[in-house]
KEVO-510022 format. One record per residue: residue in one letter; x, y, z of N, C-alpha, C, O in turn. Coordinates in steps of 0.05 Angstrom, whole numbers, padded with zeros to 5 digits, always signed. Layout:
# residues N
AXYZXYZXYZXYZ
...
This chain:
# residues 287
X+00017-00024+00000+00000+00000+00000+00018+00025+00000+00038+00026+00014
X+00009+00044-00015+00024+00070-00016+00013+00089+00006+00028+00106+00015
X-00011+00085+00014-00022+00101+00036-00010+00093+00063+00000+00071+00065
X-00012+00110+00082-00001+00104+00108-00022+00105+00130-00018+00117+00151
X-00045+00092+00124-00065+00089+00144-00079+00062+00140-00082+00053+00117
X-00086+00049+00161-00098+00023+00160-00125+00024+00146-00142+00041+00153
X-00130+00007+00125-00156+00008+00111-00179-00002+00128-00202+00004+00122
X-00173-00015+00151-00195-00026+00168-00204-00005+00189-00228-00001+00192
X-00185+00007+00202-00192+00025+00224-00183+00054+00220-00192+00072+00235
X-00167+00059+00199-00159+00086+00193-00135+00096+00209-00127+00119+00206
X-00124+00079+00227-00101+00088+00243-00076+00091+00226-00070+00074+00209
X-00062+00113+00230-00037+00118+00215-00015+00100+00225-00014+00092+00248
X+00004+00095+00207+00028+00079+00214+00051+00086+00196+00047+00098+00175
X+00075+00078+00205+00099+00082+00189+00116+00056+00190+00118+00044+00211
X+00127+00047+00167+00144+00023+00168+00167+00025+00188+00175+00004+00199
X+00177+00049+00193+00200+00052+00211+00192+00045+00240+00209+00043+00257
X+00166+00042+00246+00157+00036+00273+00159+00006+00279+00155-00002+00301
X+00165-00010+00258+00165-00039+00261+00192-00051+00256+00208-00039+00242
X+00197-00074+00267+00221-00089+00263+00216-00112+00244+00195-00125+00245
X+00236-00117+00227+00234-00139+00208+00259-00156+00209+00280-00147+00218
X+00257-00181+00199+00281-00197+00196+00298-00185+00174+00288-00181+00152
X+00324-00180+00179+00341-00168+00159+00340-00183+00132+00341-00208+00132
X+00339-00168+00110+00339-00178+00083+00313-00193+00075+00312-00205+00054
X+00293-00193+00092+00269-00208+00086+00247-00190+00073+00227-00201+00063
X+00251-00164+00074+00231-00145+00063+00243-00129+00040+00265-00118+00042
X+00228-00127+00019+00235-00110-00004+00220-00083-00001+00196-00083-00002
X+00235-00061+00002+00224-00035+00003+00224-00024-00025+00245-00018-00036
X+00200-00021-00037+00198-00014-00065+00192+00016-00069+00174+00026-00055
X+00207+00029-00086+00203+00057-00092+00174+00063-00100+00163+00049-00117
X+00160+00082-00088+00132+00088-00094+00129+00100-00122+00107+00102-00132
X+00151+00108-00135+00149+00121-00161+00155+00102-00184+00141+00103-00204
X+00174+00084-00180+00182+00066-00202+00183+00036-00194+00188+00019-00211
X+00177+00030-00168+00177+00002-00158+00204-00011-00157+00206-00035-00155
X+00225+00005-00157+00252-00006-00154+00255-00017-00126+00251-00002-00106
X+00263-00043-00122+00265-00054-00095+00292-00048-00082+00313-00047-00095
X+00291-00044-00056+00314-00041-00039+00309-00060-00015+00286-00066-00008
X+00331-00067-00001+00328-00087+00020+00339-00078+00047+00360-00066+00048
X+00323-00083+00068+00331-00074+00095+00352-00092+00106+00348-00116+00109
X+00375-00081+00111+00399-00097+00120+00408-00091+00148+00425-00105+00158
X+00398-00070+00161+00408-00064+00188+00395-00083+00208+00379-00100+00201
X+00402-00080+00234+00393-00099+00254+00363-00099+00258+00352-00118+00269
X+00349-00078+00249+00319-00078+00251+00306-00084+00224+00282-00083+00222
X+00322-00092+00205+00311-00098+00178+00303-00073+00163+00287-00075+00144
X+00314-00050+00170+00308-00025+00157+00329-00018+00136+00351-00029+00135
X+00322+00002+00119+00341+00012+00099+00362+00030+00113+00356+00044+00132
X+00386+00029+00103+00408+00045+00113+00423+00057+00090+00438+00043+00076
X+00420+00083+00085+00404+00103+00101+00375+00101+00094+00368+00089+00073
X+00357+00112+00110+00329+00110+00105+00319+00129+00083+00298+00125+00072
X+00334+00150+00077+00326+00170+00057+00348+00173+00036+00371+00176+00043
X+00341+00172+00010+00361+00173-00011+00347+00179-00037+00322+00181-00039
X+00363+00182-00059+00352+00186-00086+00352+00159-00100+00372+00145-00101
X+00329+00152-00111+00326+00126-00124+00344+00124-00148+00347+00144-00164
X+00358+00102-00152+00377+00099-00173+00363+00096-00201+00376+00100-00221
X+00337+00089-00200+00323+00085-00226+00309+00109-00235+00312+00118-00258
X+00292+00122-00218+00276+00145-00226+00288+00171-00218+00278+00192-00225
X+00310+00170-00202+00324+00195-00193+00307+00213-00176+00312+00237-00175
X+00286+00202-00163+00270+00218-00145+00277+00211-00116+00282+00188-00109
X+00276+00232-00100+00283+00228-00072+00260+00214-00058+00236+00221-00062
X+00266+00194-00042+00245+00179-00028+00255+00171+00000+00279+00173+00006
X+00236+00163+00016+00242+00156+00044+00230+00128+00049+00210+00121+00037
X+00242+00113+00067+00233+00087+00073+00203+00086+00081+00189+00067+00074
X+00194+00106+00095+00166+00107+00104+00147+00112+00081+00122+00109+00085
X+00157+00120+00058+00139+00125+00035+00137+00100+00017+00121+00100-00002
X+00154+00080+00021+00156+00058+00003+00134+00037+00007+00121+00035+00028
X+00131+00021-00014+00113-00002-00013+00129-00027-00004+00150-00032-00015
X+00120-00040+00016+00134-00063+00028+00123-00089+00018+00099-00094+00018
X+00141-00107+00009+00133-00134+00001+00154-00153+00012+00177-00146+00017
X+00146-00179+00016+00166-00199+00024+00187-00202+00002+00180-00201-00022
X+00212-00206+00009+00232-00212-00011+00224-00237-00026+00213-00256-00015
X+00230-00237-00052+00223-00260-00069+00234-00286-00057+00258-00289-00052
X+00216-00305-00054+00224-00331-00043+00222-00333-00013+00227-00354-00001
X+00214-00311+00000+00212-00310+00029+00183-00310+00038+00167-00293+00028
X+00175-00329+00055+00147-00329+00064+00142-00305+00082+00160-00296+00097
X+00118-00294+00080+00112-00269+00094+00115-00272+00125+00123-00253+00138
X+00110-00296+00135+00113-00301+00164+00141-00298+00173+00146-00292+00196
X+00160-00302+00155+00189-00301+00162+00199-00272+00163+00222-00268+00171
X+00183-00253+00154+00192-00226+00155+00190-00214+00183+00203-00194+00190
X+00174-00227+00200+00170-00217+00227+00191-00227+00246+00197-00251+00245
X+00203-00210+00261+00224-00218+00280+00212-00234+00303+00188-00230+00310
X+00228-00252+00314+00219-00267+00338+00216-00248+00361+00234-00233+00368
X+00192-00248+00373+00186-00228+00394+00192-00239+00422+00190-00263+00427
X+00200-00221+00440+00203-00228+00468+00175-00226+00481+00164-00204+00481
X+00164-00248+00491+00137-00248+00501+00132-00227+00523+00110-00216+00525
X+00152-00221+00539+00148-00202+00561+00143-00174+00551+00129-00158+00564
X+00153-00167+00527+00149-00141+00516+00121-00138+00504+00113-00116+00496
X+00107-00161+00502+00079-00160+00491+00059-00164+00513+00036-00170+00508
X+00067-00159+00538+00049-00165+00561+00024-00147+00561+00004-00154+00573
X+00025-00123+00548+00002-00106+00547-00020-00118+00530-00044-00114+00535
X-00012-00134+00509-00031-00146+00492-00040-00174+00502-00064-00180+00500
X-00022-00189+00513-00028-00217+00521-00036-00220+00550-00048-00240+00558
X-00029-00200+00566-00034-00203+00595-00008-00210+00609+00009-00225+00598
X-00004-00199+00633+00021-00202+00647+00028-00230+00655+00050-00239+00652
X+00007-00245+00665+00012-00272+00674+00020-00290+00651+00038-00306+00653
X+00005-00288+00628+00011-00305+00605+00039-00298+00593+00054-00315+00585
X+00045-00272+00593+00071-00263+00582+00093-00273+00600+00114-00281+00590
X+00089-00273+00626+00109-00284+00645+00114-00313+00640+00137-00322+00638
X+00093-00329+00637+00096-00358+00633+00110-00364+00607+00127-00382+00606
X+00103-00350+00586+00115-00354+00560+00145-00346+00560+00161-00360+00547
X+00151-00325+00574+00179-00316+00576+00196-00336+00591+00219-00342+00584
X+00184-00348+00613+00199-00368+00628+00205-00392+00610+00227-00402+00610
X+00185-00402+00595+00189-00425+00578+00210-00419+00556+00226-00437+00551
X+00209-00396+00545+00228-00390+00524+00256-00386+00535+00275-00393+00522
X+00258-00375+00559+00284-00372+00572+00297-00398+00577+00321-00401+00575
X+00281-00418+00585+00292-00444+00592+00300-00461+00568+00319-00475+00568
X+00284-00458+00546+00288-00476+00523+00297-00462+00498+00304-00475+00479
X+00297-00436+00498+00306-00421+00474+00318-00394+00484+00309-00373+00475
X+00337-00396+00502+00348-00372+00515+00361-00353+00495+00359-00329+00497
X+00376-00365+00475+00389-00348+00455+00369-00332+00439+00372-00307+00437
X+00349-00345+00426+00329-00330+00411+00313-00310+00428+00305-00289+00418
X+00309-00316+00454+00294-00298+00471+00309-00272+00474+00297-00250+00471
X+00335-00273+00479+00350-00248+00483+00356-00235+00457+00359-00210+00455
X+00358-00250+00435+00362-00239+00409+00337-00223+00399+00339-00205+00383
X+00314-00231+00410+00289-00218+00402+00285-00191+00416+00266-00176+00409
X+00303-00184+00434+00301-00157+00447+00309-00136+00426+00331-00137+00415
X+00291-00117+00422+00299-00096+00403+00320-00078+00415+00325-00078+00439
X+00333-00063+00398+00355-00045+00407+00346-00025+00427+00361-00015+00443
X+00320-00018+00426+00309+00002+00445+00298-00010+00471+00285+00003+00487
X+00302-00037+00475+00293-00050+00499+00306-00037+00523+00329-00029+00522
X+00291-00035+00545+00301-00021+00569+00306-00040+00592+00295-00062+00593
X+00324-00032+00610+00329-00048+00633+00304-00048+00651+00301-00067+00668
X+00286-00028+00649+00262-00028+00665+00245-00052+00659+00233-00064+00677
X+00242-00059+00633+00226-00083+00626+00238-00108+00637+00224-00125+00648
X+00265-00111+00636+00278-00134+00646+00275-00135+00677+00270-00157+00688
X+00278-00112+00690+00275-00111+00719+00246-00118+00727+00242-00132+00747
X+00227-00109+00711+00199-00115+00716+00194-00145+00715+00180-00157+00731
X+00206-00158+00695+00203-00187+00692+00216-00202+00716+00203-00219+00728
X+00240-00194+00723+00254-00208+00745+00239-00204+00771+00237-00223+00788
X+00227-00180+00776+00212-00175+00800+00186-00192+00800+00180-00205+00820
X+00172-00193+00778+00148-00209+00776+00154-00238+00781+00140-00252+00795
X+00176-00248+00768+00183-00276+00771+00191-00282+00800+00182-00303+00811
X+00206-00265+00813+00214-00270+00840+00190-00270+00859+00189-00287+00878
X+00172-00252+00855+00148-00250+00872+00131-00276+00869+00123-00287+00889
X+00126-00284+00845+00109-00308+00840+00123-00333+00851+00110-00349+00865
X+00148-00336+00845+00162-00361+00853+00163-00363+00883+00157-00384+00895
X+00170-00341+00897+00172-00342+00926+00146-00343+00940+00143-00354+00962
X+00125-00332+00928+00099-00332+00939+00087-00360+00938+00074-00370+00957
X+00091-00374+00916+00080-00401+00913+00097-00422+00928+00086-00442+00938
X+00123-00417+00929+00141-00438+00939+00144-00440+00969+00151-00461+00979
X+00139-00418+00984+00145-00419+01012+00125-00407+01031+00114-00422+01048
X+00119-00381+01031+00102-00369+01052+00075-00382+01055+00066-00386+01077
X+00061-00388+01032+00034-00399+01035+00035-00426+01048+00018-00432+01065
X+00055-00443+01041+00058-00469+01054+00063-00465+01083+00053-00481+01100
X+00080-00445+01090+00086-00440+01118+00061-00432+01134+00057-00442+01156
X+00045-00415+01122+00021-00405+01135+00001-00428+01139-00010-00431+01161
X-00003-00445+01119-00021-00467+01121-00012-00487+01142-00028-00498+01157
X+00014-00492+01143+00025-00510+01162+00020-00500+01191+00013-00516+01208
X+00025-00474+01195+00020-00463+01221-00009-00463+01229-00016-00467+01252
X-00027-00459+01209-00055-00460+01214-00064-00487+01223-00080-00490+01242
X-00055-00508+01209-00062-00535+01217-00050-00542+01244-00063-00556+01260
X-00026-00533+01250-00014-00538+01276-00030-00524+01298-00034-00535+01319
X-00040-00500+01292-00057-00486+01311-00083-00501+01317-00092-00502+01339
X-00095-00511+01295-00119-00526+01298-00115-00552+01315-00131-00559+01332
X-00092-00565+01310-00086-00589+01325-00082-00584+01355-00087-00601+01372
X-00072-00560+01360-00067-00552+01388-00091-00539+01401-00089-00528+01423
X-00114-00538+01387-00138-00526+01398-00140-00496+01394-00156-00483+01408
X-00124-00485+01377-00125-00457+01372-00145-00448+01352-00148-00424+01347
X-00160-00467+01340-00180-00460+01320-00169-00450+01294-00184-00438+01278
X-00144-00455+01289-00132-00447+01263-00123-00418+01262-00116-00409+01241
X-00124-00404+01285-00116-00376+01286-00086-00374+01284-00071-00390+01295
X-00077-00355+01269-00048-00351+01265-00040-00325+01278-00052-00304+01274
X-00019-00326+01293-00010-00302+01308+00005-00283+01289+00013-00290+01267
X+00008-00258+01299+00022-00238+01284+00051-00245+01279+00062-00239+01258
X+00063-00259+01298+00091-00267+01295+00095-00286+01272+00114-00285+01257
X+00076-00305+01270+00077-00325+01249+00074-00311+01222+00089-00318+01203
X+00056-00292+01220+00052-00278+01195+00077-00261+01188+00084-00259+01164
X+00089-00250+01208+00114-00234+01204+00136-00252+01193+00151-00245+01175
X+00138-00276+01205+00159-00295+01196+00154-00304+01167+00172-00306+01151
X+00128-00309+01161+00120-00316+01134+00127-00294+01114+00136-00299+01092
X+00121-00269+01122+00127-00246+01104+00157-00244+01100+00166-00238+01078
X+00172-00248+01121+00201-00246+01119+00212-00268+01101+00231-00264+01085
X+00200-00292+01102+00209-00314+01086+00203-00309+01056+00215-00323+01039
X+00186-00290+01050+00180-00283+01023+00197-00259+01014+00207-00259+00991
X+00200-00239+01031+00215-00215+01024+00245-00220+01021+00257-00211+01002
X+00256-00235+01040+00285-00240+01039+00294-00253+01013+00314-00243+01002
X+00282-00275+01004+00291-00286+00978+00288-00267+00955+00305-00267+00937
X+00266-00251+00954+00262-00232+00933+00285-00211+00932+00297-00206+00911
X+00291-00200+00956+00312-00180+00958+00339-00193+00951+00356-00181+00938
X+00343-00218+00961+00368-00232+00955+00372-00237+00926+00395-00235+00916
X+00350-00243+00911+00352-00247+00883+00362-00222+00868+00379-00224+00851
X+00351-00199+00876+00359-00174+00863+00388-00166+00870+00402-00154+00854
X+00396-00171+00895+00423-00165+00902+00443-00183+00886+00464-00173+00877
X+00435-00208+00882+00452-00226+00867+00454-00217+00838+00475-00217+00826
X+00431-00210+00826+00431-00201+00798+00448-00176+00795+00464-00174+00776
X+00445-00157+00813+00460-00132+00812+00490-00136+00814+00506-00126+00798
X+00499-00151+00835+00527-00156+00839+00539-00173+00817+00561-00168+00808
X+00524-00193+00809+00535-00211+00788+00537-00197+00761+00557-00201+00747
X+00518-00180+00755+00520-00165+00729+00544-00146+00729+00557-00143+00709
X+00550-00134+00752+00573-00117+00754+00599-00133+00750+00618-00124+00737
X+00600-00156+00763+00623-00173+00761+00627-00183+00732+00650-00183+00722
X+00606-00191+00719+00608-00200+00691+00617-00178+00673+00635-00182+00657
X+00605-00155+00675+00612-00133+00657+00640-00123+00663+00653-00113+00645
X+00648-00124+00688+00675-00116+00694+00695-00135+00680+00716-00125+00670
X+00690-00161+00680+00707-00180+00666+00707-00175+00636+00728-00178+00623
X+00684-00169+00625+00681-00164+00596+00699-00141+00587+00709-00140+00565
X+00703-00121+00605+00720-00098+00598+00748-00107+00592+00762-00093+00577
X+00757-00129+00604+00785-00138+00600+00788-00157+00577+00810-00165+00570
X+00765-00166+00566+00766-00185+00544+00763-00171+00517+00751-00150+00515
X+00776-00182+00496+00774-00169+00470+00747-00171+00457+00730-00188+00466
X+00742-00154+00438+00716-00155+00424+00699-00131+00430+00705-00116+00449
X+00679-00127+00414+00661-00104+00417+00638-00112+00436+00622-00130+00429
X+00636-00099+00459+00615-00105+00478+00595-00082+00479+00600-00059+00473
X+00571-00090+00488+00550-00070+00491+00551-00058+00519+00570-00062+00534
X+00529-00045+00528+00529-00031+00553+00523-00050+00577+00515-00073+00573
X+00527-00040+00601+00521-00056+00625+00492-00063+00626+00485-00085+00635
X+00475-00046+00616+00446-00052+00616+00440-00077+00601+00421-00091+00608
X+00455-00084+00580+00450-00108+00565+00458-00133+00582+00444-00153+00581
X+00479-00130+00597+00487-00152+00616+00466-00156+00637+00459-00178+00644
X+00456-00134+00648+00435-00135+00669+00410-00148+00658+00398-00164+00672
X+00402-00141+00633+00378-00154+00621+00382-00184+00619+00363-00199+00623
X+00405-00193+00611+00410-00221+00608+00406-00236+00635+00394-00257+00635
X+00416-00225+00656+00413-00238+00682+00385-00237+00692+00375-00256+00705
X+00370-00215+00686+00342-00214+00694+00325-00235+00680+00310-00249+00693
X+00329-00237+00654+00313-00257+00639+00322-00286+00645+00306-00304+00644
X+00348-00290+00650+00357-00317+00656+00349-00325+00685+00352-00349+00691
X+00340-00307+00702+00331-00315+00729+00307-00333+00728+00298-00343+00749
X+00296-00337+00705+00273-00355+00702+00279-00384+00710+00261-00399+00716
X+00305-00391+00711+00313-00418+00719+00306-00424+00748+00305-00447+00756
X+00299-00403+00763+00291-00407+00791+00262-00416+00794+00252-00416+00816
X+00249-00423+00771+00221-00430+00771+00215-00455+00788+00193-00458+00798
X+00235-00472+00793+00231-00496+00809+00223-00488+00838+00210-00503+00852
X+00231-00464+00846+00223-00455+00873+00194-00450+00876+00184-00447+00899
X+00179-00449+00854+00150-00444+00855+00134-00470+00859+00109-00468+00863
X+00147-00493+00858+00132-00518+00862+00122-00520+00890+00138-00520+00909
X+00095-00521+00894+00084-00522+00922+00096-00545+00938+00099-00567+00927
X+00102-00540+00962+00113-00559+00981+00142-00567+00975+00159-00567+00993
X+00148-00573+00949+00175-00582+00942+00194-00559+00935+00218-00562+00936
X+00182-00535+00929+00199-00512+00921+00220-00505+00941+00242-00497+00933
X+00214-00508+00966+00233-00501+00987+00258-00519+00985+00280-00510+00992
X+00254-00544+00976+00276-00563+00976+00290-00566+00949+00313-00573+00949
X+00276-00559+00927+00288-00563+00901+00294-00537+00887+00306-00537+00865
X+00286-00514+00899+00291-00489+00886+00320-00483+00880+00326-00469+00861
X+00338-00493+00898+00366-00487+00895+00378-00499+00869+00399-00491+00860
X+00364-00519+00857+00374-00532+00833+00377-00511+00810+00395-00513+00794
X+00358-00492+00810+00359-00471+00790+00385-00455+00790+00394-00446+00770
X+00397-00453+00814+00422-00438+00816+00445-00452+00801+00464-00439+00792
X+00443-00478+00798+00464-00493+00783+00462-00487+00754+00482-00485+00740
X+00437-00484+00743+00433-00480+00715+00433-00450+00707+00435-00444+00683
X+00431-00433+00727+00430-00404+00721+00455-00395+00705+00451-00381+00685
X+00480-00402+00713+00503-00393+00697+00502-00402+00668+00510-00388+00650
X+00491-00426+00663+00490-00436+00635+00471-00419+00618+00478-00411+00596
X+00447-00414+00628+00428-00398+00613+00438-00369+00610+00435-00357+00589
X+00450-00359+00631+00461-00331+00630+00483-00329+00609+00485-00310+00594
X+00500-00350+00608+00523-00349+00589+00513-00350+00560+00524-00336+00543
X+00491-00366+00555+00480-00367+00528+00469-00340+00519+00471-00331+00497
X+00455-00327+00538+00444-00300+00532+00465-00279+00528+00464-00263+00510
X+00486-00280+00545+00508-00261+00543+00523-00264+00517+00530-00244+00504
X+00527-00289+00508+00541-00293+00483+00525-00282+00460+00536-00270+00441
X+00499-00284+00461+00482-00274+00440+00479-00244+00441+00481-00230+00420
X+00476-00233+00464+00471-00204+00467+00496-00188+00461+00494-00167+00448
X+00519-00197+00471+00543-00182+00468+00558-00189+00442+00578-00176+00435
X+00549-00211+00429+00562-00220+00405+00592-00227+00410+00610-00217+00395
X+00597-00243+00430+00624-00250+00438+00627-00280+00435+00608-00295+00431
X+00652-00290+00437+00657-00318+00433+00647-00334+00457+00641-00323+00478
X+00644-00360+00452+00634-00378+00474+00652-00378+00498+00643-00376+00521
X+00678-00378+00493+00697-00379+00516+00697-00353+00532+00699-00354+00556
X+00695-00331+00518+00694-00306+00532+00669-00303+00549+00669-00293+00571
X+00646-00313+00538+00621-00312+00552+00622-00330+00577+00612-00322+00598
X+00634-00353+00574+00637-00372+00597+00655-00360+00618+00648-00361+00642
X+00677-00349+00610+00696-00337+00630+00683-00314+00645+00685-00313+00670
X+00669-00296+00631+00657-00273+00644+00634-00282+00663+00630-00270+00684
X+00620-00304+00655+00597-00313+00671+00606-00329+00696+00594-00326+00717
X+00626-00345+00693+00633-00365+00713+00654-00356+00733+00657-00369+00754
X+00669-00335+00728+00691-00329+00746+00683-00323+00774+00696-00332+00793
X+00661-00308+00777+00651-00302+00804+00640-00326+00819+00647-00331+00842
X+00622-00343+00806+00612-00367+00820+00634-00386+00827+00634-00398+00849
X+00654-00389+00809+00676-00407+00816+00693-00396+00838+00703-00412+00855
X+00697-00370+00839+00712-00358+00861+00697-00362+00887+00709-00367+00908
X+00671-00359+00886+00655-00363+00910+00656-00391+00920+00660-00396+00944
X+00653-00411+00902+00655-00439+00909+00683-00446+00920+00685-00461+00939
X+00703-00434+00908+00730-00439+00918+00734-00429+00946+00746-00442+00963
X+00722-00405+00952+00723-00395+00979+00708-00412+00999+00717-00415+01022
X+00685-00423+00990+00670-00440+01008+00686-00466+01015+00687-00474+01038
X+00697-00479+00994+00712-00503+00999+00737-00498+01015+00744-00515+01032
X+00750-00476+01011+00773-00469+01027+00766-00465+01056+00780-00473+01074
X+00743-00452+01061+00734-00447+01088+00727-00473+01102+00734-00478+01125
X+00714-00491+01087+00707-00518+01099+00732-00533+01105+00735-00546+01126
X+00752-00532+01086+00777-00546+01091+00792-00535+01115+00804-00550+01130
X+00791-00509+01118+00805-00496+01141+00792-00504+01167+00806-00511+01186
X+00765-00504+01168+00751-00512+01192+00756-00541+01199+00759-00549+01222
X+00757-00558+01178+00762-00587+01182+00790-00591+01194+00793-00607+01212
X+00809-00577+01182+00837-00580+01193+00839-00569+01221+00854-00580+01238
X+00824-00547+01227+00824-00536+01254+00813-00556+01274+00824-00558+01296
X+00791-00570+01266+00780-00590+01285+00799-00613+01289+00802-00622+01311
X+00811-00622+01267+00831-00644+01270+00854-00637+01288+00864-00653+01304
X+00863-00611+01286+00885-00602+01302+00877-00602+01332+00894-00609+01349
X+00852-00594+01338+00843-00593+01366+00841-00621+01377+00846-00626+01400
X+00833-00640+01359+00831-00668+01369+00858-00681+01374+00860-00704+01382
């Protein structure tokens, strides 16, 4: 269409408002139909405004007629979307669940689907939503129900004291706050290491987004009753998912992504084992 309003509802639009798979769309001159192809990271023309080589008339990308590149199915022109960025259309709960699934089984495509204008606020919002849901389902409710049944068994009629509610609230708040402290410190450590590695890296915000979206591995903590006992398993797989996202987002080698992701966890584990070894030797010495 040469017009720039929807024939169904009349709403105006511009091609530059949308993202396409690079080289999948032919931008055709509105004067002579000469095709040009979007090659930048958003599938747009670079530059967007120029003089047509065929008709010698100045034109802009937003004035052109868009068609799929010959041999390309129209469905393939659309970039893979990050479900969390579509939460206004699909609903927050559904977007959260879809993002978790994609993070676990297609972590690279999930982070690659983030547009260049994606913000750390969106990633922070996802991590907060995920932490709240996981910790709410996995621990405090079970704790409250257990205390209520214990109260009933002791003749209390199922009444729960304020102290018990305070403990339950703390058991929910502390893991949520701890998750964000871990994401913040870990992202700084990763990005600090990236500064010493060769290659072109993006901003710290990109590193932070990777850790926020990769925190979905903590989903096991949401399993009722069992979440308290199996939630820690997600911590083992978190570095793997984070490394896959970092490799994709920063466009760095596999080894550099692994080094940047793992140096802090390995340093922490080394410190733990050294402390255990020191205490063990101290006890043997006393004996």
